[in-house]
The first five atom37 places (N, CA, C, CB, O) and aatype in JSON, in Angstrom:
{
  "aatype": [1, 10, 10, 19, 3, 10, 7, 17, 19, 0, 0, 14, 14, 7, 7, 14, 0, 14, 0, 17, 14, 6, 10, 14, 10, 16, 3, 19, 6, 10, 8, 7, 9, 18, 0, 14, 0, 14, 7, 7, 7, 10, 1, 19, 7, 7, 3, 0, 10, 14, 1, 5, 15, 7, 17, 14, 11, 10, 16, 10, 13, 19, 3, 10, 0, 0, 9, 0, 16, 3, 10, 7, 0, 14, 19, 0, 14, 1, 10, 10, 10, 10, 3, 0, 6, 14, 7, 15, 0, 13, 19, 1, 15, 17, 16, 14, 0, 9, 12, 0, 14, 6, 11, 8, 1, 7, 18, 0, 10, 5, 17, 13, 16, 13, 0, 10, 19, 0, 7, 19, 9, 13, 19, 7, 10, 8, 17, 1, 11, 15, 2],
  "atom_mask": [
    [1, 1, 1, 1, 1],
    [1, 1, 1, 1, 1],
    [1, 1, 1, 1, 1],
    [1, 1, 1, 1, 1],
    [1, 1, 1, 1, 1],
    [1, 1, 1, 1, 1],
    [1, 1, 1, 0, 1],
    [1, 1, 1, 1, 1],
    [1, 1, 1, 1, 1],
    [1, 1, 1, 1, 1],
    [1, 1, 1, 1, 1],
    [1, 1, 1, 1, 1],
    [1, 1, 1, 1, 1],
    [1, 1, 1, 0, 1],
    [1, 1, 1, 0, 1],
    [1, 1, 1, 1, 1],
    [1, 1, 1, 1, 1],
    [1, 1, 1, 1, 1],
    [1, 1, 1, 1, 1],
    [1, 1, 1, 1, 1],
    [1, 1, 1, 1, 1],
    [1, 1, 1, 1, 1],
    [1, 1, 1, 1, 1],
    [1, 1, 1, 1, 1],
    [1, 1, 1, 1, 1],
    [1, 1, 1, 1, 1],
    [1, 1, 1, 1, 1],
    [1, 1, 1, 1, 1],
    [1, 1, 1, 1, 1],
    [1, 1, 1, 1, 1],
    [1, 1, 1, 1, 1],
    [1, 1, 1, 0, 1],
    [1, 1, 1, 1, 1],
    [1, 1, 1, 1, 1],
    [1, 1, 1, 1, 1],
    [1, 1, 1, 1, 1],
    [1, 1, 1, 1, 1],
    [1, 1, 1, 1, 1],
    [1, 1, 1, 0, 1],
    [1, 1, 1, 0, 1],
    [1, 1, 1, 0, 1],
    [1, 1, 1, 1, 1],
    [1, 1, 1, 1, 1],
    [1, 1, 1, 1, 1],
    [1, 1, 1, 0, 1],
    [1, 1, 1, 0, 1],
    [1, 1, 1, 1, 1],
    [1, 1, 1, 1, 1],
    [1, 1, 1, 1, 1],
    [1, 1, 1, 1, 1],
    [1, 1, 1, 1, 1],
    [1, 1, 1, 1, 1],
    [1, 1, 1, 1, 1],
    [1, 1, 1, 0, 1],
    [1, 1, 1, 1, 1],
    [1, 1, 1, 1, 1],
    [1, 1, 1, 1, 1],
    [1, 1, 1, 1, 1],
    [1, 1, 1, 1, 1],
    [1, 1, 1, 1, 1],
    [1, 1, 1, 1, 1],
    [1, 1, 1, 1, 1],
    [1, 1, 1, 1, 1],
    [1, 1, 1, 1, 1],
    [1, 1, 1, 1, 1],
    [1, 1, 1, 1, 1],
    [1, 1, 1, 1, 1],
    [1, 1, 1, 1, 1],
    [1, 1, 1, 1, 1],
    [1, 1, 1, 1, 1],
    [1, 1, 1, 1, 1],
    [1, 1, 1, 0, 1],
    [1, 1, 1, 1, 1],
    [1, 1, 1, 1, 1],
    [1, 1, 1, 1, 1],
    [1, 1, 1, 1, 1],
    [1, 1, 1, 1, 1],
    [1, 1, 1, 1, 1],
    [1, 1, 1, 1, 1],
    [1, 1, 1, 1, 1],
    [1, 1, 1, 1, 1],
    [1, 1, 1, 1, 1],
    [1, 1, 1, 1, 1],
    [1, 1, 1, 1, 1],
    [1, 1, 1, 1, 1],
    [1, 1, 1, 1, 1],
    [1, 1, 1, 0, 1],
    [1, 1, 1, 1, 1],
    [1, 1, 1, 1, 1],
    [1, 1, 1, 1, 1],
    [1, 1, 1, 1, 1],
    [1, 1, 1, 1, 1],
    [1, 1, 1, 1, 1],
    [1, 1, 1, 1, 1],
    [1, 1, 1, 1, 1],
    [1, 1, 1, 1, 1],
    [1, 1, 1, 1, 1],
    [1, 1, 1, 1, 1],
    [1, 1, 1, 1, 1],
    [1, 1, 1, 1, 1],
    [1, 1, 1, 1, 1],
    [1, 1, 1, 1, 1],
    [1, 1, 1, 1, 1],
    [1, 1, 1, 1, 1],
    [1, 1, 1, 1, 1],
    [1, 1, 1, 0, 1],
    [1, 1, 1, 1, 1],
    [1, 1, 1, 1, 1],
    [1, 1, 1, 1, 1],
    [1, 1, 1, 1, 1],
    [1, 1, 1, 1, 1],
    [1, 1, 1, 1, 1],
    [1, 1, 1, 1, 1],
    [1, 1, 1, 1, 1],
    [1, 1, 1, 1, 1],
    [1, 1, 1, 1, 1],
    [1, 1, 1, 1, 1],
    [1, 1, 1, 1, 1],
    [1, 1, 1, 0, 1],
    [1, 1, 1, 1, 1],
    [1, 1, 1, 1, 1],
    [1, 1, 1, 1, 1],
    [1, 1, 1, 1, 1],
    [1, 1, 1, 0, 1],
    [1, 1, 1, 1, 1],
    [1, 1, 1, 1, 1],
    [1, 1, 1, 1, 1],
    [1, 1, 1, 1, 1],
    [1, 1, 1, 1, 1],
    [1, 1, 1, 1, 1],
    [1, 1, 1, 1, 1]
  ],
  "atom_positions": [
    [[0.85, -0.93, -0.15], [-0.03, -0.12, 0.34], [0.8, 1.27, 0.06], [-0.45, -0.51, 1.88], [1.81, 1.59, 0.69]],
    [[0.22, 2.01, -0.96], [1.0, 3.62, -1.05], [0.25, 4.93, -0.57], [1.33, 4.0, -2.68], [-0.79, 5.31, -1.11]],
    [[0.88, 5.61, 0.52], [0.44, 6.49, 1.17], [-0.16, 7.99, -0.23], [1.8, 6.77, 2.37], [0.72, 8.63, -0.8]],
    [[-0.75, 8.09, -0.34], [-1.21, 8.85, -1.3], [-1.83, 10.41, -0.37], [-2.41, 7.85, -2.22], [-2.89, 10.49, 0.25]],
    [[-0.41, 11.88, -0.63], [-0.9, 12.7, 0.02], [-1.6, 13.93, -0.82], [0.06, 13.01, 0.87], [-1.07, 14.69, -1.64]],
    [[-3.1, 13.88, -0.3], [-4.19, 14.75, -1.74], [-3.72, 16.03, -1.51], [-6.26, 14.8, -1.62], [-3.59, 16.56, -2.61]],
    [[-3.36, 16.91, -0.49], [-3.19, 17.97, -0.21], [-4.02, 18.44, 0.88], [0.0, 0.0, 0.0], [-4.07, 17.83, 1.94]],
    [[-4.64, 19.46, 0.67], [-4.95, 20.22, 2.23], [-6.71, 20.96, 1.46], [-3.15, 21.99, 2.87], [-7.14, 21.49, 0.43]],
    [[-7.14, 20.54, 2.7], [-9.18, 21.29, 2.41], [-9.01, 22.16, 3.71], [-11.16, 19.74, 2.66], [-8.99, 21.65, 4.83]],
    [[-8.86, 23.87, 3.39], [-9.22, 25.17, 4.09], [-10.42, 24.35, 5.31], [-10.03, 26.59, 2.76], [-10.87, 23.21, 5.19]],
    [[-10.61, 24.99, 6.02], [-11.53, 24.65, 6.95], [-11.78, 26.14, 8.08], [-10.89, 23.18, 7.71], [-10.98, 26.76, 8.78]],
    [[-13.1, 26.29, 7.87], [-13.21, 27.34, 8.92], [-12.16, 27.81, 10.29], [-14.38, 26.95, 9.44], [-12.25, 26.99, 11.19]],
    [[-11.7, 28.37, 10.44], [-11.59, 28.43, 12.06], [-12.71, 28.33, 13.24], [-11.05, 29.67, 12.31], [-13.62, 29.09, 13.56]],
    [[-12.25, 27.03, 13.75], [-13.74, 26.79, 14.88], [-14.94, 26.35, 14.4], [0.0, 0.0, 0.0], [-15.64, 25.7, 15.17]],
    [[-15.19, 26.49, 13.71], [-15.83, 26.21, 12.43], [-15.91, 23.97, 12.11], [0.0, 0.0, 0.0], [-15.34, 22.95, 12.48]],
    [[-16.91, 24.37, 11.32], [-17.12, 22.17, 11.61], [-16.02, 22.18, 10.21], [-19.64, 20.91, 11.11], [-15.49, 23.02, 9.48]],
    [[-16.05, 20.86, 10.32], [-14.63, 19.67, 9.39], [-15.79, 20.02, 8.05], [-14.31, 17.06, 10.09], [-17.0, 19.87, 7.88]],
    [[-14.48, 20.65, 7.15], [-14.74, 20.7, 5.95], [-15.37, 19.88, 5.13], [-13.94, 20.87, 5.58], [-15.27, 18.75, 5.61]],
    [[-16.3, 19.83, 3.55], [-17.01, 19.29, 3.38], [-15.48, 17.96, 2.32], [-18.44, 20.29, 2.84], [-14.8, 18.71, 1.61]],
    [[-15.21, 17.13, 2.24], [-14.6, 16.66, 1.73], [-14.63, 16.27, -0.01], [-14.61, 15.97, 2.54], [-15.72, 15.92, -0.49]],
    [[-13.87, 16.31, -0.56], [-14.05, 16.23, -2.21], [-14.39, 15.1, -2.99], [-12.91, 16.55, -2.83], [-13.5, 14.25, -2.88]],
    [[-15.3, 14.75, -3.73], [-15.31, 13.53, -4.2], [-14.3, 12.99, -4.87], [-16.19, 13.41, -4.82], [-13.92, 13.48, -5.94]],
    [[-13.53, 11.52, -4.13], [-12.47, 10.64, -5.08], [-13.21, 10.03, -6.45], [-11.84, 9.23, -4.12], [-14.44, 10.04, -6.53]],
    [[-12.69, 9.69, -7.13], [-13.06, 9.27, -8.26], [-12.86, 7.74, -7.85], [-12.27, 9.89, -9.5], [-11.85, 7.25, -7.35]],
    [[-13.99, 7.13, -8.16], [-13.95, 5.2, -8.07], [-13.28, 4.82, -9.27], [-15.67, 4.26, -8.11], [-13.47, 3.61, -9.44]],
    [[-12.54, 5.34, -10.22], [-12.18, 4.23, -11.28], [-10.7, 3.95, -11.28], [-12.6, 4.67, -12.77], [-10.24, 3.77, -10.15]],
    [[-10.06, 3.89, -12.04], [-8.61, 3.89, -12.17], [-8.37, 4.98, -12.36], [-7.99, 3.15, -13.05], [-9.1, 5.6, -13.14]],
    [[-7.11, 5.72, -11.66], [-6.58, 6.85, -12.17], [-4.83, 6.84, -12.13], [-7.25, 8.02, -11.33], [-4.03, 6.13, -11.52]],
    [[-4.69, 7.92, -13.01], [-2.95, 8.41, -13.15], [-2.35, 9.1, -12.29], [-2.58, 9.24, -14.23], [-2.48, 10.31, -12.15]],
    [[-1.62, 8.33, -11.62], [-1.37, 9.48, -10.61], [0.5, 10.28, -10.86], [-1.6, 8.55, -8.77], [1.42, 9.6, -11.3]],
    [[0.61, 11.29, -10.59], [2.15, 11.65, -10.57], [2.23, 12.55, -9.17], [2.7, 12.62, -12.09], [1.37, 13.2, -8.58]],
    [[3.62, 12.32, -8.91], [3.67, 13.45, -8.06], [5.24, 12.78, -7.51], [0.0, 0.0, 0.0], [6.0, 12.0, -8.09]],
    [[5.34, 13.44, -6.18], [7.01, 13.24, -5.63], [6.85, 11.94, -4.73], [7.74, 14.76, -4.53], [5.71, 11.77, -4.28]],
    [[7.94, 10.89, -4.36], [8.01, 9.87, -4.11], [8.5, 10.26, -2.67], [8.69, 9.06, -5.05], [9.69, 9.93, -2.71]],
    [[8.32, 10.65, -1.71], [9.19, 11.63, -1.0], [9.17, 11.09, 0.54], [8.59, 13.26, -1.17], [8.02, 10.73, 0.82]],
    [[10.01, 10.92, 1.54], [9.98, 10.3, 2.8], [8.71, 11.25, 3.38], [11.55, 10.34, 3.69], [8.46, 12.29, 2.77]],
    [[7.89, 10.87, 4.63], [6.95, 11.04, 5.59], [7.86, 12.44, 5.98], [6.67, 9.66, 6.79], [9.08, 12.52, 6.06]],
    [[6.93, 13.44, 6.18], [7.54, 14.17, 7.12], [8.2, 13.87, 8.18], [6.91, 14.78, 7.46], [8.29, 12.65, 8.13]],
    [[8.6, 14.14, 8.9], [9.41, 13.89, 10.41], [9.19, 15.07, 11.46], [0.0, 0.0, 0.0], [8.75, 16.18, 11.17]],
    [[9.56, 14.68, 12.64], [9.8, 15.43, 13.65], [8.8, 15.94, 13.79], [0.0, 0.0, 0.0], [7.88, 15.35, 13.23]],
    [[8.43, 17.11, 14.49], [7.32, 17.9, 15.35], [6.66, 17.13, 16.26], [0.0, 0.0, 0.0], [6.98, 15.97, 16.53]],
    [[5.6, 17.82, 16.83], [4.6, 16.97, 18.43], [3.72, 16.04, 18.24], [3.54, 17.92, 19.33], [2.82, 16.38, 17.47]],
    [[3.64, 14.89, 18.72], [2.32, 14.84, 18.53], [1.75, 14.62, 19.42], [1.94, 14.18, 17.8], [2.15, 13.91, 20.34]],
    [[0.49, 15.29, 19.33], [-0.18, 16.25, 20.05], [-1.21, 15.97, 20.59], [-0.43, 17.15, 19.48], [-2.15, 16.77, 20.53]],
    [[-1.33, 14.69, 21.32], [-2.89, 13.64, 21.71], [-2.68, 12.63, 21.78], [0.0, 0.0, 0.0], [-3.32, 11.82, 22.46]],
    [[-1.34, 12.3, 20.85], [-0.99, 10.47, 21.35], [-1.54, 10.26, 19.91], [0.0, 0.0, 0.0], [-1.56, 11.21, 19.13]],
    [[-2.03, 8.87, 19.49], [-2.29, 8.47, 18.33], [-3.75, 8.69, 18.26], [-1.82, 7.13, 18.09], [-4.44, 8.27, 19.19]],
    [[-4.36, 9.36, 17.18], [-5.64, 9.27, 17.0], [-6.41, 8.49, 16.51], [-5.9, 9.92, 16.62], [-7.46, 8.39, 17.14]],
    [[-6.32, 7.87, 15.61], [-6.11, 6.91, 14.59], [-7.52, 5.53, 15.27], [-4.04, 6.36, 14.6], [-8.6, 5.37, 14.7]],
    [[-7.01, 4.64, 16.7], [-7.57, 3.6, 16.73], [-8.93, 4.43, 17.57], [-6.64, 2.32, 17.39], [-9.82, 3.85, 18.19]],
    [[-8.8, 5.87, 17.39], [-10.14, 6.44, 18.08], [-11.35, 6.61, 17.2], [-9.88, 7.86, 18.67], [-12.45, 6.78, 17.74]],
    [[-11.25, 6.58, 15.91], [-12.24, 7.27, 15.12], [-12.19, 5.91, 13.99], [-11.74, 9.06, 14.52], [-11.35, 5.12, 13.56]],
    [[-13.82, 6.22, 13.81], [-14.47, 4.74, 13.2], [-14.48, 4.96, 11.88], [-16.05, 4.28, 13.67], [-14.01, 4.03, 11.22]],
    [[-14.88, 5.92, 11.24], [-15.14, 6.02, 10.36], [-14.15, 7.25, 9.23], [0.0, 0.0, 0.0], [-13.39, 8.13, 9.65]],
    [[-14.46, 6.97, 7.76], [-13.17, 7.62, 7.43], [-13.54, 8.56, 6.52], [-12.07, 6.74, 6.88], [-14.72, 8.49, 6.17]],
    [[-12.71, 9.62, 5.93], [-11.48, 9.88, 6.61], [-11.11, 10.1, 8.16], [-11.13, 10.86, 6.05], [-11.73, 10.47, 9.16]],
    [[-9.77, 9.7, 7.84], [-9.55, 10.0, 8.82], [-8.92, 10.98, 9.6], [-9.36, 9.39, 8.94], [-9.25, 11.93, 8.89]],
    [[-8.37, 11.41, 10.37], [-7.52, 13.18, 11.03], [-6.34, 13.31, 11.75], [-8.38, 14.01, 12.18], [-6.41, 13.9, 12.83]],
    [[-5.05, 12.79, 11.31], [-4.08, 12.87, 12.4], [-3.0, 13.97, 12.53], [-3.43, 11.7, 12.37], [-3.03, 14.96, 11.8]],
    [[-2.51, 13.88, 13.02], [-1.63, 15.87, 13.18], [-0.1, 15.12, 12.87], [-1.66, 17.09, 15.6], [0.8, 15.88, 12.52]],
    [[0.16, 13.82, 12.98], [1.2, 13.62, 13.01], [1.76, 11.74, 12.19], [1.35, 14.02, 14.53], [1.92, 10.67, 12.78]],
    [[1.9, 12.06, 10.82], [1.99, 10.76, 9.66], [3.44, 9.92, 10.83], [2.7, 11.51, 7.31], [4.63, 10.22, 10.98]],
    [[2.6, 8.84, 11.42], [3.58, 8.44, 11.7], [3.15, 6.29, 11.09], [3.87, 9.09, 13.54], [2.22, 5.58, 11.49]],
    [[4.11, 5.98, 10.23], [3.69, 5.49, 9.59], [3.2, 3.93, 9.66], [4.31, 5.85, 8.94], [2.29, 3.35, 9.07]],
    [[4.09, 3.51, 10.55], [4.11, 2.23, 11.61], [2.11, 2.08, 12.48], [5.76, 2.83, 13.22], [1.38, 1.09, 12.46]],
    [[1.89, 3.07, 12.93], [0.73, 4.02, 13.33], [-0.61, 3.52, 12.18], [1.31, 5.91, 13.1], [-1.63, 2.93, 12.54]],
    [[-0.32, 3.88, 10.94], [-1.65, 3.74, 9.85], [-1.65, 2.52, 9.63], [-1.64, 4.5, 8.42], [-2.67, 1.83, 9.58]],
    [[-0.13, 2.02, 9.4], [0.51, 0.28, 8.86], [-0.91, 0.31, 10.21], [2.99, -0.67, 9.25], [-1.86, 1.04, 9.92]],
    [[-0.98, -0.28, 11.25], [-1.46, -0.87, 12.24], [-3.08, -0.76, 12.54], [-0.69, -0.41, 13.23], [-3.71, -1.65, 13.1]],
    [[-3.65, 0.5, 12.07], [-4.48, 0.75, 12.23], [-5.35, 0.17, 10.54], [-4.3, 2.1, 12.82], [-6.49, -0.24, 10.32]],
    [[-4.42, 0.33, 9.82], [-5.18, -0.46, 8.36], [-5.23, -1.55, 8.27], [-4.7, -0.31, 7.11], [-6.0, -2.1, 7.49]],
    [[-4.14, -2.4, 9.32], [-3.91, -4.11, 9.67], [-3.18, -4.66, 8.17], [0.0, 0.0, 0.0], [-3.25, -5.82, 7.76]],
    [[-2.53, -3.62, 7.52], [-1.53, -4.12, 6.17], [-0.31, -3.43, 6.16], [-2.17, -3.82, 4.65], [-0.44, -2.22, 6.34]],
    [[0.78, -3.82, 6.01], [2.12, -2.76, 5.65], [1.72, -2.09, 4.73], [3.53, -3.33, 5.18], [0.86, -2.27, 3.87]],
    [[2.7, -0.96, 5.04], [2.93, 0.41, 3.81], [4.01, 1.01, 3.24], [2.51, 1.55, 4.2], [5.05, 1.16, 3.89]],
    [[3.87, 1.44, 1.89], [5.25, 1.65, 1.67], [6.42, 2.89, 2.65], [5.13, 2.03, 0.16], [5.95, 3.79, 3.34]],
    [[7.71, 2.69, 2.52], [8.46, 3.26, 3.84], [8.12, 5.27, 3.12], [10.84, 2.45, 3.99], [8.66, 6.34, 3.41]],
    [[7.1, 4.93, 2.23], [7.62, 7.03, 1.34], [6.22, 7.17, 1.37], [8.55, 7.42, -0.92], [5.5, 6.43, 2.03]],
    [[5.82, 8.08, 0.7], [4.37, 8.55, 0.43], [4.02, 9.55, -0.51], [3.84, 9.01, 1.55], [4.67, 10.57, -0.28]],
    [[3.2, 9.68, -1.55], [3.19, 9.67, -2.64], [2.51, 11.42, -2.29], [2.44, 8.28, -3.44], [1.49, 11.67, -1.65]],
    [[3.6, 12.55, -3.04], [3.27, 13.96, -2.88], [2.36, 14.4, -4.23], [4.74, 14.86, -2.72], [3.03, 14.69, -5.22]],
    [[0.95, 14.48, -4.36], [0.55, 14.57, -5.59], [0.54, 16.17, -6.19], [-0.8, 13.87, -5.6], [-0.05, 17.18, -5.78]],
    [[1.64, 15.91, -7.55], [1.83, 17.48, -8.54], [0.26, 17.82, -8.2], [2.27, 17.31, -10.76], [-0.71, 17.09, -7.99]],
    [[0.43, 19.25, -8.23], [-0.34, 20.47, -8.43], [-1.22, 20.21, -9.23], [0.3, 21.56, -8.86], [-0.79, 19.91, -10.34]],
    [[-2.59, 20.21, -9.08], [-3.67, 20.32, -10.01], [-4.73, 21.38, -10.48], [-4.26, 19.54, -9.69], [-5.45, 21.43, -9.48]],
    [[-5.15, 22.07, -11.2], [-5.6, 23.13, -11.08], [-7.11, 22.87, -10.73], [-5.28, 23.9, -12.2], [-7.55, 23.51, -9.78]],
    [[-8.11, 21.86, -11.48], [-9.29, 22.18, -10.8], [-9.33, 21.15, -9.96], [0.0, 0.0, 0.0], [-10.02, 20.21, -10.35]],
    [[-8.68, 21.01, -8.69], [-8.45, 20.02, -7.73], [-9.18, 21.19, -6.54], [-6.57, 19.4, -7.56], [-8.97, 22.41, -6.56]],
    [[-10.15, 20.42, -5.45], [-10.41, 20.75, -4.45], [-8.93, 21.23, -3.01], [-11.36, 19.6, -4.3], [-8.73, 21.94, -2.03]],
    [[-8.24, 20.1, -3.95], [-7.61, 20.23, -2.15], [-5.95, 21.16, -2.59], [-7.14, 17.9, -1.1], [-5.72, 20.99, -3.79]],
    [[-5.07, 21.85, -2.04], [-3.97, 22.82, -2.12], [-3.07, 21.75, -1.79], [-3.97, 24.19, -1.15], [-2.99, 20.92, -0.89]],
    [[-1.98, 22.23, -3.51], [-1.46, 20.83, -3.46], [0.5, 22.41, -3.34], [-2.09, 19.16, -5.54], [0.84, 23.34, -4.08]],
    [[1.11, 21.83, -2.06], [2.2, 23.54, -2.43], [3.26, 22.66, -1.8], [1.82, 25.6, -1.36], [3.44, 22.76, -0.59]],
    [[3.92, 21.89, -2.44], [4.98, 21.17, -1.75], [6.07, 21.99, -1.29], [5.51, 20.16, -2.57], [6.45, 22.67, -2.25]],
    [[6.91, 22.31, -0.01], [7.95, 23.0, 0.15], [8.95, 22.63, 0.57], [7.79, 23.75, 0.64], [9.16, 22.82, 1.77]],
    [[10.3, 21.72, -0.52], [11.35, 21.45, 0.57], [11.71, 21.63, 1.58], [12.02, 21.59, 0.48], [12.03, 22.82, 1.49]],
    [[11.87, 21.41, 2.34], [12.88, 21.88, 4.15], [14.21, 21.68, 3.86], [12.61, 20.69, 5.81], [15.1, 21.19, 4.56]],
    [[14.24, 22.17, 2.58], [16.14, 22.66, 2.42], [16.22, 24.55, 2.72], [16.91, 22.25, 0.09], [15.55, 25.5, 2.31]],
    [[17.55, 24.39, 3.75], [18.21, 25.41, 4.57], [19.5, 26.0, 3.31], [18.92, 24.57, 6.25], [20.56, 25.51, 2.92]],
    [[18.82, 27.13, 3.01], [20.32, 27.95, 2.09], [21.5, 27.5, 2.21], [20.72, 29.4, 2.46], [21.82, 26.62, 3.01]],
    [[22.16, 28.01, 1.51], [23.45, 27.55, 1.01], [24.28, 28.68, 2.86], [23.91, 28.3, -1.34], [24.92, 28.28, 3.83]],
    [[23.62, 30.46, 2.35], [23.9, 31.32, 3.35], [23.61, 31.05, 4.95], [23.25, 32.4, 2.95], [24.4, 31.43, 5.82]],
    [[22.69, 30.52, 5.16], [22.13, 29.88, 6.55], [23.45, 28.82, 7.24], [20.49, 28.79, 6.12], [23.93, 28.83, 8.37]],
    [[23.7, 28.12, 6.29], [24.19, 26.76, 6.72], [26.04, 27.81, 7.23], [24.14, 25.12, 4.93], [26.7, 27.34, 8.16]],
    [[26.45, 28.82, 6.65], [27.65, 29.76, 6.56], [27.3, 30.1, 8.23], [27.61, 31.25, 5.18], [27.92, 29.75, 9.24]],
    [[25.95, 31.0, 8.09], [25.72, 31.75, 9.06], [26.27, 31.56, 10.44], [0.0, 0.0, 0.0], [26.85, 32.36, 11.17]],
    [[25.8, 29.67, 10.69], [26.03, 28.94, 11.71], [27.4, 28.46, 11.41], [25.0, 27.93, 11.93], [27.43, 27.31, 11.86]],
    [[28.11, 28.63, 11.08], [29.25, 28.02, 10.56], [30.04, 29.18, 11.76], [29.56, 28.09, 8.56], [30.51, 28.99, 12.88]],
    [[29.93, 30.26, 10.99], [30.3, 31.68, 11.45], [30.4, 31.92, 13.18], [29.1, 32.7, 10.81], [31.28, 32.2, 14.0]],
    [[28.89, 31.62, 13.16], [28.37, 32.26, 14.91], [29.14, 30.95, 15.83], [25.97, 32.26, 15.29], [29.59, 31.19, 16.95]],
    [[29.22, 29.88, 15.35], [30.21, 28.58, 16.24], [31.63, 29.01, 16.28], [30.26, 26.91, 15.39], [32.26, 29.19, 17.33]],
    [[32.1, 29.16, 15.13], [33.58, 29.12, 15.19], [34.19, 30.52, 15.48], [34.15, 28.57, 13.82], [35.37, 30.85, 15.43]],
    [[33.04, 31.31, 15.82], [33.08, 32.98, 16.73], [33.45, 32.8, 18.15], [31.43, 33.87, 16.84], [34.25, 33.43, 18.83]],
    [[32.48, 31.55, 18.51], [32.21, 31.1, 19.82], [32.96, 29.9, 20.36], [30.87, 30.83, 19.89], [32.54, 29.54, 21.46]],
    [[34.04, 29.15, 19.83], [34.81, 28.53, 19.86], [36.29, 29.95, 19.84], [34.46, 27.39, 18.72], [37.23, 29.7, 20.6]],
    [[36.31, 30.33, 19.6], [37.29, 31.93, 19.27], [37.3, 32.43, 20.42], [36.68, 33.23, 18.19], [38.29, 32.97, 20.9]],
    [[35.94, 32.28, 21.14], [35.69, 33.84, 22.47], [36.05, 31.96, 23.86], [32.62, 35.26, 22.53], [36.9, 31.66, 24.69]],
    [[35.28, 31.54, 23.51], [35.79, 30.45, 24.86], [36.99, 30.0, 25.1], [35.24, 29.21, 24.87], [37.07, 29.25, 26.07]],
    [[38.31, 30.29, 24.31], [39.41, 29.56, 23.81], [39.93, 31.06, 24.36], [0.0, 0.0, 0.0], [40.71, 31.08, 25.31]],
    [[39.55, 32.17, 23.82], [39.98, 33.53, 24.38], [39.63, 33.58, 26.06], [39.11, 34.83, 23.5], [40.43, 34.04, 26.86]],
    [[38.49, 33.11, 26.39], [38.5, 33.33, 28.23], [38.82, 32.34, 29.03], [37.18, 33.65, 28.89], [38.85, 32.46, 30.25]],
    [[39.13, 31.11, 28.29], [39.95, 29.91, 28.66], [41.81, 30.47, 29.03], [39.8, 28.72, 27.1], [42.45, 30.2, 30.05]],
    [[42.28, 31.33, 27.75], [44.04, 31.1, 27.92], [43.15, 31.82, 29.03], [45.74, 31.8, 26.8], [42.86, 31.22, 30.06]],
    [[42.67, 33.28, 28.77], [42.69, 34.51, 29.97], [43.18, 34.06, 31.39], [0.0, 0.0, 0.0], [44.16, 34.45, 32.03]],
    [[41.81, 32.72, 31.84], [41.39, 32.49, 32.8], [42.79, 31.59, 33.66], [40.0, 31.84, 32.47], [43.1, 31.45, 34.84]],
    [[43.37, 31.12, 32.38], [44.54, 29.88, 33.03], [46.21, 30.56, 32.66], [44.29, 27.92, 31.91], [47.25, 29.96, 32.93]],
    [[46.16, 31.61, 32.15], [47.3, 32.35, 32.26], [48.0, 32.58, 33.46], [47.06, 33.41, 31.82], [47.31, 32.83, 34.44]],
    [[49.05, 32.55, 33.57], [49.65, 32.64, 34.77], [51.11, 33.61, 34.74], [49.87, 31.14, 35.2], [52.26, 33.33, 34.38]],
    [[50.59, 34.68, 35.21], [52.29, 35.15, 34.88], [53.48, 34.83, 35.98], [52.36, 36.9, 34.73], [53.25, 34.66, 37.18]],
    [[54.66, 34.79, 35.44], [55.82, 34.28, 36.49], [56.56, 36.19, 37.19], [57.46, 32.98, 35.2], [56.38, 37.38, 36.94]],
    [[57.27, 35.46, 37.99], [57.27, 36.42, 38.55], [59.18, 36.86, 38.13], [56.62, 36.09, 40.15], [59.68, 37.9, 38.56]]
  ]
}
C-alpha cells in the first residue's frame, strides 16, 4: 500500500470540518513526488487513529507504523505527494525544507566565533604570570 498525500482542504477556524471532495471510483494515473514522510514535530494527543471509526481519519502526525497498524496491512516506507492540479479542491503546495547555503555559513560563523571566544576566555583564566 502506498500512502498518497492529496493535499489540504481549508477549514474555517473553530467551525465544522470541511466537506471532503469526492474521490474518483475508477482507476487513475497519479503523478507526484515519492518522498519520505514528514518527520519531527510534536505528537499532540497521542495516536488519534484508533479512536476514529469512519473515514476519512484525521491525524496531526504521520506515523507510518501507526497507520499500518490501523489499516492492518504494511505500507510503503514513503508517500506520494501529488502534483498540483488546477481544478482540484485540494491545495497542493509542497515546499521542501531545505536550508539555503547562506544559513549554513551563518551557523558556521556563529560556532567558530563561539569557539574563538571560549578559547580566549580559557587562556585568559588560566594564564599565569611569572615573577
